C-alpha positions as CSV (number, residue, x, y, z in Angstrom):
1,M,13.2,-64.0,139.8
2,G,14.3,-64.3,143.4
3,I,14.4,-67.4,145.6
4,E,11.1,-68.9,146.4
5,M,10.9,-70.4,149.9
6,N,8.1,-71.1,152.3
7,G,9.7,-69.6,155.4
8,L,12.7,-68.6,157.4
9,L,13.9,-68.5,161.0
10,A,13.7,-65.2,162.8
11,R,14.6,-63.5,166.1
12,K,12.1,-61.5,168.1
13,I,13.5,-58.0,168.7
14,G,10.6,-56.4,170.5
15,M,7.4,-54.4,170.0
16,T,6.9,-50.8,168.9
17,R,4.4,-48.7,166.9
18,V,4.2,-47.2,163.5
19,Y,1.7,-45.0,161.8
20,D,-0.1,-45.6,158.5
21,S,-0.9,-43.0,155.8
22,D,-4.0,-42.0,157.7
23,G,-2.1,-41.3,160.9
24,M,-3.5,-44.4,162.6
25,Q,-1.3,-46.0,165.2
26,I,-0.4,-49.7,164.5
27,P,1.3,-51.9,167.2
28,V,4.0,-54.0,165.6
29,T,6.5,-56.6,166.5
30,V,10.0,-56.2,165.0
31,L,11.6,-59.5,163.8
32,E,15.1,-60.0,162.6
33,V,14.4,-62.5,159.8
34,G,17.6,-64.3,158.6
35,P,19.9,-64.2,157.0
36,C,19.8,-68.0,157.0
37,V,22.3,-70.2,155.2
38,V,21.4,-73.4,153.4
39,I,23.1,-76.4,155.1
40,Q,21.5,-79.3,153.3
41,R,19.2,-79.9,150.3
42,K,16.8,-82.8,150.8
43,T,15.4,-84.5,147.7
44,T,12.8,-87.1,147.1
45,D,15.3,-89.4,145.3
46,R,17.7,-89.5,148.2
47,D,15.7,-88.6,151.3
48,G,12.1,-89.3,150.3
49,Y,10.9,-85.7,150.5
50,D,12.0,-82.2,149.3
51,A,13.1,-79.7,151.8
52,I,15.8,-77.2,152.6
53,Q,17.7,-77.3,155.9
54,C,18.6,-73.8,157.1
55,G,20.9,-72.5,159.9
56,F,20.4,-69.3,161.8
57,I,22.7,-67.4,164.3
58,D,26.4,-68.1,164.4
59,K,27.7,-70.5,167.1
60,A,31.3,-71.1,168.3
61,E,32.9,-74.3,167.1
62,R,33.9,-75.3,170.7
63,L,30.2,-75.6,171.6
64,V,29.3,-77.9,168.7
65,T,29.4,-81.7,168.8
66,G,31.8,-83.6,166.5
67,P,29.0,-85.0,164.3
68,M,27.4,-81.7,163.8
69,L,30.7,-79.9,163.2
70,G,31.3,-82.4,160.4
71,H,27.8,-81.7,159.0
72,F,28.6,-78.0,158.9
73,K,32.0,-78.5,157.3
74,K,30.6,-80.7,154.7
75,A,28.3,-77.9,153.7
76,G,31.1,-75.4,153.8
77,V,29.4,-73.1,156.3
78,S,30.2,-72.0,159.9
79,P,28.3,-73.6,162.8
80,R,24.8,-72.3,163.5
81,R,22.8,-72.2,166.7
82,R,19.4,-73.1,165.3
83,I,18.7,-75.5,162.4
84,L,15.3,-76.1,160.8
85,E,13.9,-77.7,157.6
86,F,11.4,-76.0,155.4
87,K,9.4,-77.9,152.8
88,Q,10.4,-76.9,149.3
89,E,9.3,-77.6,145.7
90,A,11.5,-80.0,143.8
91,G,11.9,-77.5,140.9
92,E,13.4,-74.7,142.9
93,D,17.2,-74.6,142.4
94,I,18.7,-73.6,145.8
95,K,22.3,-74.6,146.5
96,V,24.0,-75.6,149.7
97,G,25.9,-72.6,151.2
98,E,23.5,-70.1,149.7
99,T,22.3,-67.3,152.0
100,I,18.6,-66.5,152.1
101,T,17.3,-63.2,153.5
102,V,14.0,-61.5,154.5
103,A,13.7,-60.4,150.8
104,I,11.7,-63.6,150.1
105,F,8.8,-61.9,152.1
106,K,9.0,-58.7,150.1
107,N,5.6,-59.2,148.4
108,V,3.9,-61.3,151.1
109,K,1.0,-59.8,152.9
110,Y,0.3,-62.4,155.6
111,V,2.5,-64.8,157.5
112,D,2.1,-67.6,160.1
113,I,4.5,-67.4,163.0
114,S,5.4,-70.4,165.3
115,G,7.2,-70.2,168.6
116,I,7.4,-71.2,172.2
117,T,5.3,-69.1,174.5
118,K,6.5,-67.3,177.6
119,G,6.7,-69.4,180.8
120,R,4.0,-68.4,183.4
121,G,4.9,-70.9,186.1
122,Y,2.1,-72.5,188.2
123,Q,-1.2,-70.7,187.7
124,G,-4.7,-71.3,189.0
125,V,-7.8,-72.0,186.9
126,V,-8.8,-68.3,186.6
127,K,-5.7,-67.2,184.8
128,R,-4.9,-70.5,183.1
129,W,-8.3,-71.4,181.7
130,G,-10.4,-68.2,182.2
131,F,-12.7,-69.6,184.9
132,G,-15.1,-67.0,186.5
133,G,-14.5,-68.2,190.1
134,G,-17.0,-68.2,192.9
135,P,-18.9,-65.4,194.6
136,A,-16.7,-62.5,195.7
137,G,-19.0,-61.2,198.5
138,H,-21.4,-62.2,201.2
139,G,-19.0,-64.5,203.0
140,G,-17.8,-66.4,199.8
141,H,-14.6,-68.3,200.3
142,S,-14.1,-69.7,196.8
143,V,-13.3,-66.5,194.8
144,R,-10.7,-68.0,192.5
145,R,-11.3,-71.7,193.1
146,P,-12.6,-74.1,190.3
147,G,-15.5,-75.5,192.3
148,S,-16.5,-79.2,192.0
149,I,-14.1,-81.3,189.9
150,G,-15.8,-84.7,190.1
151,Q,-18.6,-87.0,191.4
152,K,-19.1,-88.6,194.8
153,A,-20.1,-92.2,194.0
154,L,-19.9,-92.8,190.2
155,P,-17.4,-92.8,188.7
156,A,-15.8,-91.6,191.9
157,R,-12.8,-90.1,190.2
158,V,-11.6,-87.0,188.5
159,M,-12.1,-87.4,184.7
160,K,-9.0,-87.2,182.5
161,G,-8.5,-83.9,180.9
162,K,-10.2,-81.8,183.6
163,K,-9.1,-78.2,183.5
164,M,-7.3,-77.5,186.7
165,G,-4.4,-75.4,188.0
166,G,-0.9,-76.2,186.8
167,H,2.1,-75.2,184.8
168,M,1.2,-72.5,182.2
169,G,3.2,-71.5,179.1
170,V,6.3,-72.9,177.4
171,E,4.2,-74.4,174.7
172,R,4.6,-74.4,171.0
173,I,1.8,-72.4,169.3
174,T,1.3,-71.0,165.8
175,T,-0.4,-67.6,165.2
176,Q,-1.9,-67.5,161.8
177,N,-2.6,-64.8,159.3
178,I,-0.5,-62.1,160.9
179,K,-0.4,-59.0,158.6
180,V,3.0,-57.9,157.4
181,V,3.3,-54.1,157.9
182,N,6.8,-53.6,156.3
183,V,9.8,-55.5,155.1
184,I,13.3,-53.8,155.3
185,P,15.8,-56.1,153.4
186,E,18.8,-53.9,154.1
187,E,18.3,-54.4,157.9
188,N,17.0,-58.0,157.7
189,A,13.9,-56.7,159.5
190,M,10.2,-57.4,159.2
191,L,7.4,-55.5,161.0
192,V,4.2,-57.5,161.7
193,M,1.0,-56.3,163.2
194,G,0.4,-57.3,166.8
195,A,2.2,-59.8,169.1
196,V,4.0,-63.0,168.3
197,P,4.7,-66.0,170.6
198,G,7.7,-65.9,172.9
199,P,9.9,-63.5,174.9
200,V,12.2,-60.9,173.4
201,G,15.2,-62.6,171.9
202,A,13.3,-65.8,171.1
203,V,13.8,-67.6,167.8
204,V,10.6,-68.1,165.9
205,E,9.6,-69.6,162.6
206,V,8.1,-67.3,160.0
207,R,6.2,-68.9,157.1
208,K,4.0,-67.6,154.3
209,A,0.4,-67.8,155.5
210,L,-1.2,-71.1,154.5
211,K,-4.8,-69.9,154.6
212,K,-4.1,-66.6,152.8
213,A,-1.3,-67.8,150.5
214,G,-2.7,-66.1,147.4
215,L,-2.8,-62.6,148.9
216,K,0.1,-60.3,147.9
217,S,0.9,-56.7,148.8
């Protein structure tokens, strides 16, 4: 049996398309999933919970702080740019220094992917919240404006949480139940249907789908 883990770190390579057995076109995102090295093994007895701390993408020693450099040397691994913990069952025997690859998703049909969305800068209510705007003709001057945002006398203020223009993007989101189209272990690659959060080159978290955990390829 292979290593059983809940997820891994990945890098978004870009989008392309593939064709299924019926000749239908499928838009896919290509992810470089791992390899990730185990830096620390958290246990309930010592840390209060069970988890595996993984590192992804090499990093030069001169760019690492002293405490973190000691943390890497204690594990016997080279410094990594991104570190993340994944919950892990207590019975799974995974050792520090072990390398984990995309092969853990070989028989997985759906995944959940978390990442930071692209930055959109300042946007108005039409793009940010999907407002319809005002009349576009007959002398209308509020085509992309939000309209009234409050009351005149009572409570005489703008209510907290009102949807208005502002900064859009650069938010952590999770896209659930993304279908896995193909896993290519020899290239550390995974092809998933549709888009995933973040720009090309962004590091994302790929986990086995929580709501469709029992479905296998």
